C-alpha atoms as a printed R data frame, in Angstrom:
    type eleno elety resid chain resno       x      y       z
1   ATOM     1    CA   MET     A     1 218.592 50.331  98.137
2   ATOM     2    CA   THR     A     2 218.450 46.598  97.694
3   ATOM     3    CA   THR     A     3 215.312 46.157  95.238
4   ATOM     4    CA   ALA     A     4 213.139 43.203  95.657
5   ATOM     5    CA   LEU     A     5 210.567 41.610  92.906
6   ATOM     6    CA   PHE     A     6 207.216 40.739  93.497
7   ATOM     7    CA   THR     A     7 206.833 36.695  93.463
8   ATOM     8    CA   PRO     A     8 204.628 34.419  91.709
9   ATOM     9    CA   ASP     A     9 202.787 33.828  94.905
10  ATOM    10    CA   ASP     A    10 202.368 37.552  95.460
11  ATOM    11    CA   THR     A    11 200.530 38.346  91.931
12  ATOM    12    CA   THR     A    12 198.367 35.348  92.570
13  ATOM    13    CA   ARG     A    13 197.278 36.616  95.960
14  ATOM    14    CA   LEU     A    14 196.693 39.547  94.940
15  ATOM    15    CA   THR     A    15 194.868 38.533  91.883
16  ATOM    16    CA   GLU     A    16 192.373 36.242  94.076
17  ATOM    17    CA   ALA     A    17 191.994 39.006  96.383
18  ATOM    18    CA   LEU     A    18 190.941 41.613  93.693
19  ATOM    19    CA   ASN     A    19 188.564 38.691  92.086
20  ATOM    20    CA   ALA     A    20 186.954 38.439  95.594
21  ATOM    21    CA   ALA     A    21 186.270 41.896  95.920
22  ATOM    22    CA   VAL     A    22 184.265 41.648  92.605
23  ATOM    23    CA   THR     A    23 182.578 38.541  93.725
24  ATOM    24    CA   ASP     A    24 181.923 40.083  96.939
25  ATOM    25    CA   GLY     A    25 179.590 43.138  95.429
26  ATOM    26    CA   ALA     A    26 182.637 45.748  96.420
27  ATOM    27    CA   THR     A    27 183.529 46.864  92.869
28  ATOM    28    CA   PRO     A    28 182.459 45.796  89.674
29  ATOM    29    CA   GLY     A    29 185.857 45.703  88.543
30  ATOM    30    CA   GLY     A    30 189.667 47.280  89.010
31  ATOM    31    CA   VAL     A    31 193.013 46.962  88.164
32  ATOM    32    CA   ILE     A    32 196.056 46.552  90.110
33  ATOM    33    CA   ALA     A    33 199.602 48.117  89.179
34  ATOM    34    CA   LEU     A    34 202.656 46.261  90.865
35  ATOM    35    CA   GLY     A    35 206.569 46.418  89.990
36  ATOM    36    CA   THR     A    36 210.053 47.068  91.174
37  ATOM    37    CA   LEU     A    37 211.833 50.001  90.053
38  ATOM    38    CA   GLY     A    38 214.069 48.632  86.697
39  ATOM    39    CA   SER     A    39 211.594 46.201  85.934
40  ATOM    40    CA   PRO     A    40 208.562 46.364  83.774
41  ATOM    41    CA   PRO     A    41 205.620 46.876  85.681
42  ATOM    42    CA   ARG     A    42 202.650 43.940  85.481
43  ATOM    43    CA   PHE     A    43 198.480 44.559  85.732
44  ATOM    44    CA   LEU     A    44 196.002 42.780  87.159
45  ATOM    45    CA   ALA     A    45 192.520 43.347  85.991
46  ATOM    46    CA   ALA     A    46 189.288 41.726  87.495
47  ATOM    47    CA   GLY     A    47 185.346 42.299  86.529
48  ATOM    48    CA   HIS     A    48 183.702 44.924  84.340
49  ATOM    49    CA   THR     A    49 184.341 48.583  84.279
50  ATOM    50    CA   ALA     A    50 180.836 49.170  84.178
51  ATOM    51    CA   PRO     A    51 178.100 46.440  83.613
52  ATOM    52    CA   ALA     A    52 175.344 48.690  83.059
53  ATOM    53    CA   GLU     A    53 177.195 51.730  81.260
54  ATOM    54    CA   LEU     A    54 179.745 49.935  79.566
55  ATOM    55    CA   PRO     A    55 178.731 46.040  79.317
56  ATOM    56    CA   GLY     A    56 181.182 43.138  78.591
57  ATOM    57    CA   GLN     A    57 183.651 46.015  79.107
58  ATOM    58    CA   ALA     A    58 186.791 44.590  81.257
59  ATOM    59    CA   PRO     A    59 188.692 47.307  82.642
60  ATOM    60    CA   ASP     A    60 192.483 47.570  82.028
61  ATOM    61    CA   ALA     A    61 195.992 49.336  82.870
62  ATOM    62    CA   ASP     A    62 194.696 52.287  80.876
63  ATOM    63    CA   THR     A    63 191.039 52.397  82.431
64  ATOM    64    CA   VAL     A    64 190.775 56.163  83.798
65  ATOM    65    CA   TYR     A    65 189.461 56.225  87.329
66  ATOM    66    CA   ASP     A    66 188.454 58.830  89.757
67  ATOM    67    CA   VAL     A    67 190.804 58.412  92.347
68  ATOM    68    CA   ALA     A    68 189.641 60.982  94.958
69  ATOM    69    CA   SER     A    69 191.856 61.606  97.830
70  ATOM    70    CA   LEU     A    70 194.969 60.149  95.948
71  ATOM    71    CA   THR     A    71 194.828 63.603  94.505
72  ATOM    72    CA   LYS     A    72 196.505 64.646  97.617
73  ATOM    73    CA   VAL     A    73 199.776 62.699  97.088
74  ATOM    74    CA   VAL     A    74 199.243 62.958  93.366
75  ATOM    75    CA   ALA     A    75 198.578 66.385  92.583
76  ATOM    76    CA   THR     A    76 198.983 68.748  95.544
77  ATOM    77    CA   TRP     A    77 202.263 66.688  97.839
78  ATOM    78    CA   PRO     A    78 204.359 66.689  94.680
79  ATOM    79    CA   LEU     A    79 203.416 70.594  93.690
80  ATOM    80    CA   ALA     A    80 204.095 71.613  97.277
81  ATOM    81    CA   CYS     A    81 207.599 70.149  97.462
82  ATOM    82    CA   ARG     A    82 208.588 71.317  93.935
83  ATOM    83    CA   ALA     A    83 207.240 74.884  95.194
84  ATOM    84    CA   THR     A    84 209.150 74.801  98.060
85  ATOM    85    CA   ASP     A    85 212.097 74.240  96.009
86  ATOM    86    CA   GLU     A    86 211.497 76.903  94.115
87  ATOM    87    CA   GLY     A    87 211.115 79.470  96.914
88  ATOM    88    CA   LEU     A    88 207.469 79.749  96.325
89  ATOM    89    CA   LEU     A    89 206.356 78.012  99.578
90  ATOM    90    CA   ASP     A    90 207.947 77.975 102.944
91  ATOM    91    CA   LEU     A    91 207.149 74.924 105.172
92  ATOM    92    CA   ASP     A    92 206.800 76.538 108.151
93  ATOM    93    CA   ALA     A    93 205.317 79.520 107.542
94  ATOM    94    CA   PRO     A    94 201.362 80.199 107.581
95  ATOM    95    CA   VAL     A    95 199.460 79.398 105.049
96  ATOM    96    CA   ARG     A    96 198.191 83.414 104.828
97  ATOM    97    CA   GLY     A    97 201.383 84.576 103.245
98  ATOM    98    CA   PHE     A    98 200.781 82.497 100.314
99  ATOM    99    CA   LEU     A    99 197.234 83.499  99.361
100 ATOM   100    CA   PRO     A   100 196.013 86.889  98.588
101 ATOM   101    CA   ALA     A   101 196.106 89.328 101.899
102 ATOM   102    CA   VAL     A   102 193.187 89.278 104.194
103 ATOM   103    CA   ASP     A   103 193.188 92.136 106.836
104 ATOM   104    CA   GLY     A   104 192.349 90.961 110.428
105 ATOM   105    CA   PRO     A   105 192.081 87.719 112.182
106 ATOM   106    CA   ALA     A   106 192.561 84.738 110.287
107 ATOM   107    CA   PRO     A   107 192.690 81.795 112.700
108 ATOM   108    CA   SER     A   108 193.125 78.645 110.230
109 ATOM   109    CA   GLY     A   109 195.653 81.151 108.228
110 ATOM   110    CA   GLU     A   110 197.527 80.742 110.918
111 ATOM   111    CA   ALA     A   111 198.440 77.003 110.328
112 ATOM   112    CA   THR     A   112 201.659 76.416 108.227
113 ATOM   113    CA   ILE     A   113 202.123 74.881 105.162
114 ATOM   114    CA   ARG     A   114 203.659 71.714 107.270
115 ATOM   115    CA   GLN     A   115 201.058 71.477 109.228
116 ATOM   116    CA   LEU     A   116 198.022 71.446 106.447
117 ATOM   117    CA   LEU     A   117 200.316 68.566 104.363
118 ATOM   118    CA   THR     A   118 200.643 66.435 107.720
119 ATOM   119    CA   HIS     A   119 196.923 67.270 108.751
120 ATOM   120    CA   THR     A   120 197.898 69.173 111.960
121 ATOM   121    CA   GLY     A   121 196.714 72.341 111.341
122 ATOM   122    CA   GLY     A   122 193.779 72.255 114.109
123 ATOM   123    CA   LEU     A   123 191.099 73.410 111.106
124 ATOM   124    CA   LYS     A   124 187.555 72.637 111.521
125 ATOM   125    CA   ALA     A   125 187.152 68.763 110.334
126 ATOM   126    CA   SER     A   126 183.532 69.481 108.314
127 ATOM   127    CA   THR     A   127 184.091 70.880 104.725
128 ATOM   128    CA   ARG     A   128 181.327 72.324 103.069
129 ATOM   129    CA   LEU     A   129 182.195 74.777 100.390
130 ATOM   130    CA   ASP     A   130 178.313 75.103  99.468
131 ATOM   131    CA   HIS     A   131 177.874 76.679 102.465
132 ATOM   132    CA   TYR     A   132 180.131 79.732 101.203
133 ATOM   133    CA   ARG     A   133 177.561 80.246  98.611
134 ATOM   134    CA   GLY     A   134 176.038 83.955  98.262
135 ATOM   135    CA   GLN     A   135 178.960 85.714  99.911
136 ATOM   136    CA   ASP     A   136 180.806 88.279  98.885
137 ATOM   137    CA   ARG     A   137 183.888 87.515 100.101
138 ATOM   138    CA   PRO     A   138 186.767 85.485  98.132
139 ATOM   139    CA   LEU     A   139 186.319 81.786  99.476
140 ATOM   140    CA   HIS     A   140 190.261 81.818 100.786
141 ATOM   141    CA   GLU     A   141 189.205 84.580 102.978
142 ATOM   142    CA   LEU     A   142 186.192 82.689 104.114
143 ATOM   143    CA   MET     A   143 188.142 79.760 104.806
144 ATOM   144    CA   LEU     A   144 191.532 81.756 106.778
145 ATOM   145    CA   ARG     A   145 188.620 83.528 108.991
146 ATOM   146    CA   GLU     A   146 187.248 80.150 110.035
147 ATOM   147    CA   PRO     A   147 187.960 79.601 113.849
148 ATOM   148    CA   LEU     A   148 190.272 76.833 114.662
149 ATOM   149    CA   GLN     A   149 188.760 73.344 115.942
150 ATOM   150    CA   SER     A   150 191.532 72.305 118.162
151 ATOM   151    CA   GLU     A   151 195.403 73.137 118.747
152 ATOM   152    CA   PRO     A   152 198.008 72.524 116.281
153 ATOM   153    CA   GLY     A   153 199.614 69.706 116.359
154 ATOM   154    CA   VAL     A   154 196.595 66.638 117.004
155 ATOM   155    CA   HIS     A   155 196.411 64.539 113.747
156 ATOM   156    CA   ARG     A   156 192.829 65.265 112.477
157 ATOM   157    CA   TYR     A   157 192.651 63.985 108.676
158 ATOM   158    CA   ILE     A   158 190.358 66.464 106.953
159 ATOM   159    CA   ASN     A   159 190.264 68.330 103.174
160 ATOM   160    CA   ARG     A   160 189.887 71.608 104.209
161 ATOM   161    CA   GLY     A   161 193.594 72.235 105.174
162 ATOM   162    CA   TYR     A   162 194.351 70.512 101.237
163 ATOM   163    CA   ILE     A   163 191.845 72.968  99.289
164 ATOM   164    CA   LEU     A   164 193.755 75.774 101.297
165 ATOM   165    CA   LEU     A   165 197.268 74.324  99.770
166 ATOM   166    CA   GLY     A   166 195.680 73.866  96.280
167 ATOM   167    CA   LEU     A   167 194.364 77.751  96.293
168 ATOM   168    CA   ALA     A   168 198.121 78.739  97.512
169 ATOM   169    CA   LEU     A   169 199.632 76.727  94.750
170 ATOM   170    CA   ALA     A   170 197.502 78.422  92.169
171 ATOM   171    CA   HIS     A   171 198.290 81.712  94.067
172 ATOM   172    CA   VAL     A   172 202.035 81.821  94.424
173 ATOM   173    CA   HIS     A   173 202.435 80.405  90.225
174 ATOM   174    CA   GLY     A   174 199.698 82.621  89.210
175 ATOM   175    CA   ARG     A   175 197.941 80.026  87.263
176 ATOM   176    CA   PRO     A   176 194.947 77.760  87.414
177 ATOM   177    CA   LEU     A   177 195.682 74.457  89.768
178 ATOM   178    CA   ASP     A   178 195.001 72.040  86.646
179 ATOM   179    CA   GLN     A   179 197.405 73.913  84.682
180 ATOM   180    CA   ILE     A   180 200.185 73.489  86.948
181 ATOM   181    CA   ALA     A   181 199.375 69.917  87.587
182 ATOM   182    CA   ALA     A   182 199.045 69.091  84.134
183 ATOM   183    CA   ALA     A   183 202.619 70.701  83.326
184 ATOM   184    CA   LEU     A   184 203.824 68.619  86.039
185 ATOM   185    CA   TRP     A   185 202.239 65.100  85.102
186 ATOM   186    CA   SER     A   186 203.311 65.830  81.279
187 ATOM   187    CA   GLY     A   187 207.147 66.127  82.862
188 ATOM   188    CA   LEU     A   188 206.611 62.530  84.454
189 ATOM   189    CA   GLY     A   189 205.026 60.831  81.266
190 ATOM   190    CA   MET     A   190 201.664 60.650  82.829
191 ATOM   191    CA   ASP     A   191 199.572 61.459  79.831
192 ATOM   192    CA   ALA     A   192 196.446 60.031  80.782
193 ATOM   193    CA   THR     A   193 196.211 62.033  83.895
194 ATOM   194    CA   ALA     A   194 194.003 64.844  84.495
195 ATOM   195    CA   TYR     A   195 191.792 66.839  86.582
196 ATOM   196    CA   GLY     A   196 188.002 66.203  85.943
197 ATOM   197    CA   PRO     A   197 185.553 66.759  84.509
198 ATOM   198    CA   LEU     A   198 185.991 64.174  81.502
199 ATOM   199    CA   ALA     A   199 184.201 63.514  78.850
200 ATOM   200    CA   ARG     A   200 181.729 60.445  79.246
201 ATOM   201    CA   THR     A   201 183.847 57.730  77.127
202 ATOM   202    CA   PRO     A   202 184.400 54.234  77.526
203 ATOM   203    CA   GLN     A   203 187.871 54.735  78.575
204 ATOM   204    CA   VAL     A   204 186.939 56.273  81.973
205 ATOM   205    CA   ALA     A   205 184.815 54.155  84.565
206 ATOM   206    CA   PRO     A   206 181.740 55.891  85.542
207 ATOM   207    CA   THR     A   207 181.205 55.799  89.624
208 ATOM   208    CA   GLU     A   208 177.848 56.655  91.886
209 ATOM   209    CA   GLN     A   209 174.400 56.764  90.865
210 ATOM   210    CA   ARG     A   210 173.116 59.504  93.377
211 ATOM   211    CA   LEU     A   211 169.508 59.190  92.580
212 ATOM   212    CA   PRO     A   212 167.373 56.362  91.133
213 ATOM   213    CA   GLY     A   213 166.828 57.028  87.477
214 ATOM   214    CA   ALA     A   214 169.532 59.364  87.222
215 ATOM   215    CA   PRO     A   215 172.908 59.453  85.271
216 ATOM   216    CA   ARG     A   216 175.466 57.915  86.781
217 ATOM   217    CA   LEU     A   217 178.626 59.983  87.623
218 ATOM   218    CA   TRP     A   218 180.734 59.620  84.613
219 ATOM   219    CA   GLY     A   219 183.708 61.886  84.297
220 ATOM   220    CA   ILE     A   220 182.838 64.087  86.706
221 ATOM   221    CA   PRO     A   221 184.784 64.123  90.330
222 ATOM   222    CA   HIS     A   222 182.410 62.345  93.046
223 ATOM   223    CA   ASP     A   223 183.372 64.653  95.632
224 ATOM   224    CA   ASP     A   224 180.865 67.913  95.851
225 ATOM   225    CA   ASN     A   225 183.728 70.394  97.194
226 ATOM   226    CA   ALA     A   226 185.789 69.460  94.253
227 ATOM   227    CA   VAL     A   227 183.134 70.008  91.475
228 ATOM   228    CA   LEU     A   228 182.341 73.346  93.191
229 ATOM   229    CA   LEU     A   229 185.777 74.183  92.730
230 ATOM   230    CA   GLY     A   230 185.206 73.596  88.941
231 ATOM   231    CA   GLY     A   231 187.032 70.224  89.120
232 ATOM   232    CA   ALA     A   232 190.346 70.906  89.867
233 ATOM   233    CA   ALA     A   233 191.085 71.209  94.290
234 ATOM   234    CA   GLY     A   234 193.949 69.807  96.505
235 ATOM   235    CA   HIS     A   235 192.225 67.189  97.856
236 ATOM   236    CA   ALA     A   236 190.079 65.973  95.062
237 ATOM   237    CA   GLY     A   237 189.283 65.998  91.715
238 ATOM   238    CA   VAL     A   238 192.111 63.598  89.596
239 ATOM   239    CA   PHE     A   239 191.470 60.659  87.251
240 ATOM   240    CA   THR     A   240 194.222 58.487  86.212
241 ATOM   241    CA   THR     A   241 195.293 54.980  84.826
242 ATOM   242    CA   ALA     A   242 197.387 52.394  86.679
243 ATOM   243    CA   ARG     A   243 199.567 52.772  83.916
244 ATOM   244    CA   ASP     A   244 200.520 56.452  84.889
245 ATOM   245    CA   LEU     A   245 200.144 55.654  88.668
246 ATOM   246    CA   ALA     A   246 203.087 52.945  87.933
247 ATOM   247    CA   ARG     A   247 204.896 55.936  85.816
248 ATOM   248    CA   TYR     A   248 204.719 58.253  88.921
249 ATOM   249    CA   ALA     A   249 205.592 55.294  91.436
250 ATOM   250    CA   GLU     A   250 208.789 54.813  89.439
251 ATOM   251    CA   HIS     A   251 209.620 58.197  89.374
252 ATOM   252    CA   LEU     A   252 209.241 58.968  93.275
253 ATOM   253    CA   LEU     A   253 211.406 55.292  94.015
254 ATOM   254    CA   THR     A   254 214.077 56.520  91.664
255 ATOM   255    CA   PRO     A   255 217.145 58.172  93.304
256 ATOM   256    CA   GLY     A   256 218.365 61.309  92.339
257 ATOM   257    CA   THR     A   257 214.734 62.688  91.379
258 ATOM   258    CA   GLY     A   258 214.058 66.004  93.477
259 ATOM   259    CA   LEU     A   259 210.631 63.712  94.215
260 ATOM   260    CA   HIS     A   260 212.363 60.899  95.352
261 ATOM   261    CA   GLY     A   261 214.327 63.348  97.961
262 ATOM   262    CA   TRP     A   262 211.233 64.529  98.974
263 ATOM   263    CA   LEU     A   263 209.834 61.200  99.398
264 ATOM   264    CA   ARG     A   264 212.116 60.242 101.814
265 ATOM   265    CA   ALA     A   265 211.871 63.356 103.730
266 ATOM   266    CA   SER     A   266 208.220 62.841 103.886
267 ATOM   267    CA   MET     A   267 208.320 59.323 105.453
268 ATOM   268    CA   LEU     A   268 209.552 60.922 108.757
269 ATOM   269    CA   PRO     A   269 207.152 60.768 111.235
270 ATOM   270    CA   ALA     A   270 205.227 64.499 112.104
271 ATOM   271    CA   ALA     A   271 201.830 63.064 114.019
272 ATOM   272    CA   ALA     A   272 200.705 59.685 115.260
273 ATOM   273    CA   ILE     A   273 197.410 58.614 113.688
274 ATOM   274    CA   GLU     A   274 197.365 55.597 115.356
275 ATOM   275    CA   THR     A   275 199.420 52.625 117.325
276 ATOM   276    CA   GLY     A   276 201.910 51.548 114.408
277 ATOM   277    CA   LEU     A   277 200.644 54.251 111.630
278 ATOM   278    CA   ASP     A   278 202.124 57.949 111.848
279 ATOM   279    CA   ARG     A   279 201.449 60.555 109.332
280 ATOM   280    CA   GLY     A   280 204.507 62.232 107.261
281 ATOM   281    CA   LEU     A   281 204.142 65.092 104.985
282 ATOM   282    CA   SER     A   282 200.910 63.903 103.366
283 ATOM   283    CA   TRP     A   283 201.559 59.928 103.150
284 ATOM   284    CA   ILE     A   284 200.412 57.577 105.678
285 ATOM   285    CA   LEU     A   285 203.820 55.835 107.102
286 ATOM   286    CA   ALA     A   286 203.640 52.239 108.192
287 ATOM   287    CA   PRO     A   287 206.007 50.312 109.936
288 ATOM   288    CA   GLY     A   288 208.359 48.218 107.144
289 ATOM   289    CA   THR     A   289 209.241 51.954 105.920
290 ATOM   290    CA   VAL     A   290 206.370 51.872 103.399
291 ATOM   291    CA   ALA     A   291 204.106 55.296 102.772
292 ATOM   292    CA   TYR     A   292 200.727 55.005 101.277
293 ATOM   293    CA   HIS     A   293 197.637 56.554 100.678
294 ATOM   294    CA   HIS     A   294 193.392 55.782  99.921
295 ATOM   295    CA   GLY     A   295 190.982 57.328  98.022
296 ATOM   296    CA   PHE     A   296 187.216 57.096  99.197
297 ATOM   297    CA   THR     A   297 186.338 55.842  95.485
298 ATOM   298    CA   GLY     A   298 188.248 52.747  95.857
299 ATOM   299    CA   THR     A   299 191.782 53.693  95.466
300 ATOM   300    CA   SER     A   300 195.246 53.061  96.748
301 ATOM   301    CA   LEU     A   301 198.916 53.931  96.254
302 ATOM   302    CA   TYR     A   302 201.925 52.065  98.199
303 ATOM   303    CA   LEU     A   303 205.310 52.896  97.957
304 ATOM   304    CA   ALA     A   304 208.271 51.055  99.591
305 ATOM   305    CA   PRO     A   305 211.347 53.161  99.063
306 ATOM   306    CA   HIS     A   306 214.153 50.164 100.477
307 ATOM   307    CA   THR     A   307 212.864 47.855  98.319
308 ATOM   308    CA   GLY     A   308 212.211 49.464  95.148
309 ATOM   309    CA   ARG     A   309 208.365 48.056  95.225
310 ATOM   310    CA   TYR     A   310 205.124 49.893  94.524
311 ATOM   311    CA   LEU     A   311 201.665 48.770  94.707
312 ATOM   312    CA   ALA     A   312 198.476 50.527  93.143
313 ATOM   313    CA   ILE     A   313 194.726 49.826  93.404
314 ATOM   314    CA   LEU     A   314 192.400 51.517  90.807
315 ATOM   315    CA   THR     A   315 188.515 50.645  91.543
316 ATOM   316    CA   ASN     A   316 185.189 52.254  91.643
317 ATOM   317    CA   ALA     A   317 184.038 51.192  94.574
318 ATOM   318    CA   ILE     A   318 181.391 53.325  94.964
319 ATOM   319    CA   TYR     A   319 179.319 52.275  91.656
320 ATOM   320    CA   GLY     A   320 176.965 50.346  93.569
321 ATOM   321    CA   GLY     A   321 176.974 52.825  96.937
322 ATOM   322    CA   GLU     A   322 179.195 52.630  99.692
323 ATOM   323    CA   ALA     A   323 181.330 49.558  99.461
324 ATOM   324    CA   ARG     A   324 184.870 50.654 100.799
325 ATOM   325    CA   LYS     A   325 184.904 48.314 103.771
326 ATOM   326    CA   ARG     A   326 184.586 45.386 101.535
327 ATOM   327    CA   LEU     A   327 187.883 46.480 100.245
328 ATOM   328    CA   ALA     A   328 189.501 46.146 103.608
329 ATOM   329    CA   PRO     A   329 190.872 42.550 103.200
330 ATOM   330    CA   LEU     A   330 192.517 44.004  99.140
331 ATOM   331    CA   ARG     A   331 193.902 46.841 100.727
332 ATOM   332    CA   ASP     A   332 195.176 44.684 103.846
333 ATOM   333    CA   LEU     A   333 196.980 42.210 101.617
334 ATOM   334    CA   ALA     A   334 198.212 45.351  99.423
335 ATOM   335    CA   LEU     A   335 200.027 46.430 102.453
336 ATOM   336    CA   LYS     A   336 201.028 43.243 103.742
337 ATOM   337    CA   THR     A   337 202.555 42.183 100.238
338 ATOM   338    CA   ILE     A   338 204.913 45.411  99.845
339 ATOM   339    CA   THR     A   339 205.925 45.361 103.478
340 ATOM   340    CA   THR     A   340 206.701 41.506 103.156
341 ATOM   341    CA   THR     A   341 210.897 41.611 101.540
């Protein structure tokens, strides 16, 4: 690995793009963490944490954001990797074998752990856990008995597979998912990272106001399915800071750590997403040997193992409603910047 530091021009362009996202109304504010292995991280911030609830407060490296689908690569993926190393999971075995026994046909239960991680299991794309309310069977059984939507092997990004992975991880460990994840993050020094719900403190960035006059979501996961699971799920529900994501990225990029080895293995293409993009184990793979992932709330994490670079974006882009498309210029610049050597 040949490390490549971010240049002053890089940070200037990223700062301008973050400011532009705020000015454009894509998000009230946000924080970028960027760094190169072996050097201290840098943090760029702009805007306000929450203009209505926390007037005048600017976000910083320790502002806590709902990272939505970054949960998949900050919680579920590393936990699945470690569980595989410990012999608790087998990537090429059906997920039903790692959940309480289900008698009879369970079409969705035949998807393997690897297929769920790579979004190629053929499971139904729609995931509405509220549709299972009032049923007399456990959630995992209801989900496993669902028919497949397509033949396994074709990429379709869905949350359902990661919900099953979260249930499987809890079962094989014999502990709730949030407890397993907390132990992982504690070992990595990610002390501000946790599953919700969290207390409504000034350190936590509020997200969406669902109904006029109603309280804004604040410390509660934006994802409804995660809420129905008590806040902790395999696909969403994690809250974290730019500082903690920098620590996490540094661990993943450090040769010799178990998760560094898994990151390398996870960057082997498993399925095509579109021209120029592939899916590895959890991560999206871009040309230039970059792995990244996005979160619905306006968050992103980018890793470049060959240069030791990382870049994280944390925003609450749903503060004023759907605005993720207006984050596209910032995300595009982030990917271009971390890819350039």
